[in-house]
Phi, psi and omega in degrees: 000322179295318179296318178296322180294316179294320180297321178294322178296317178296321179297318179295324179294316181294319179297321179294323177292319180293324180289325180287329179232081181293131180273157180287340182290332181274003179255141175274174181304335180277353179092011181262155179286154178295123183296330181292319179287327182286328184279340183231076183287337184249025178282169179297148180298322182296334176270325183290322183253020178291145178298136177240353179229161184298320183289347179269356181291138177252001179285177184300128183296325179298315178295319180300314183292321180295316180294318178295320178298316179295319182292326179289341177292344178276357185298327181295318182281317187279312186254351182072029180263101180290327185290336183296326181278333184273000182292331184285341185291315178297325181292322179288332179282349181279348181280325184304330179304336177282132183294328183291329183291334179286321181284319180232087187296332184252000186285323187258014180257143179284170180295326179293317180296319179295320179294320179295323178292324177293320180295324183267003187296313187228133171234139182284184185292342177266010178062033174263157177298157179297319180261116186276341184232136174256138182242118175256120181231149180163171181293161178298145179085006182281341180101025182292312181293319177299316178301315182298317181290318181294315180296320181297312178294322181296326181274359176094021181254165171258116184286124176244109185258139174221150180257118184292331181284342179281323182264088183283342181275129178298328180294316179294321179300315180294320180296319181290324178295313181295324180294324183278332187256344186241333184290138178280155178284137181244011184262003180130168183290336182272003180291139182283148176290158184273148169233119185278129176244113182258109181269153179054048180293338178286347177267359180279147177291165182298328180295321178291323177296320178295326177297316179296317179295321180295324178297319182289307185290326180295324179293321178297320179293322179297320181293331181267355184275206181296147184293318182295315180293323179296318179293321181294317181288330178291325176293331180283357179086022183281336183285132180283111184241015179227143180287153178231129177245122179254145182232135180211160174265323182249107182293000000 
């Protein structure tokens, strides 16, 4: 109780200082205060000052760029943007004029460039990325969940979060995955598509992990199977057309 009382006093002092000297960062282009900060003056500091934009992220820049690059590869399927996938081709074609790149194609490329080339290397017949699921792993407090939500909003998605350790039943786990990745929006044409974020995936039982793997591999097999069966199952909503981001502490 004493710690809570002192914390509340410090929060009131900081809020009074911020109100007396409003900063330009809390103002939008129109000059209005951020409604989230204004509506919750006594929220936790970790929630009040959490990053809400890509440039506010404090996590590793390499990880941020790789996750954003992978998520943007879904633009062709989700948003119908053909140009988003073709942007990487001119940049890779700009390297051959250097004589060293012909002799050692990977010697003079950074880790980020190599990762981006791997991500764009293969797309299936449905123009989806080769890797359907992204896995963020690291110790608690590293900012994995914050990164997933910020990147998801930045790419134009609606973040749908579920905790794998809460749904111990494989049937419930499968139902929630299908609801987030296959159900159409009923709130209007302007509703954003969903991006599923599965937190604590390392706490899920093996049966739930197998359900997730079966959803991914089964869709690939359907796409390579008979044309009639593939079209029928695709009409039923069986094809995975939304990205999935998994988060864990223990890889």
